[in-house]
C-alpha positions, 0 to 999 in steps of 0.5 A: 500500500505504501508503495502505491501511495509513493508511486501516485505521489511521484506521478502527480508531481511529474504531471504537475511539472509537465503541465507547468512546462506546457503553460510556460510557468517556471519549474518547481526547482526554478521557483525554489532557486529564485527564493533562496538568497539573492537571485541574479538578473535574467540577462546576467551571466555569473562567473562565481555568484554567491546567492547568500550575499549577492556578489559575483567574483571574477574567479572561484578562488575569490568566491571560496576566500569570501566564505569564512567560518566552520562548515558544520553550521551557519552563522547566527548570534548563537554560533558566531563561528558559523559559515558566512560571507565576508562584509565589504571591509573584510573583502577589501583587507584581503585585496578584493574590490568591486570593478568600476563601470569603466573597468567592466566596459574595458573588458570583453569578458565583463562588458555585458554586466554593465547596468545590471546592479551586481558587484563584480569583485576582483583583485586588481593586482592579480588582474594586472599580473594576468594582463602582463603575462598575456602581453608577454606571451603574445609578444613572444609568439609574435616574434617567434620566441615561443621556444625560448619562452618554453626553455625559460619556463623549464629552467625556472620550474624544473621537472622531475625528469630534468632533475634526474637528467641533471643528477645523472650528468653530474654523476658522470662528470664526477666519475670522470674526475 
């Protein structure tokens, strides 16, 4: 008997979802998502959006850094060590700040976010470093120096294979003496 009741309940839920999709109404899941925390505008393409505080971050690492506290429970007056979002001042102390309208307009990645009212938080030092590295890499490729760039990278970060080769070469040199 219990199985029939559960099956009937599931079938009723499925038919309700089918009927709503025919009418054009949002699905129950979409309705739940819209009521949980902050929802972003329909035309907005989020990068690392936080539904708890309504901020968007330029990368997943920034999103992860802005959530602090114990994972076991949420923040509350009784549990001040619970999981919560950093406030604006705390974000600024770790080097993040919201993008200005001019910064968003200047980048192809973020220009569609203009005028939608969602703050895009980023670290300007990281962004400057990424732009500098991209310019250097494209200049090297344009000059045909990609092999030199690869060699310089391998010298700065030796791999296990290159370390083994160096050690073998040193051993041979030591044996010859």
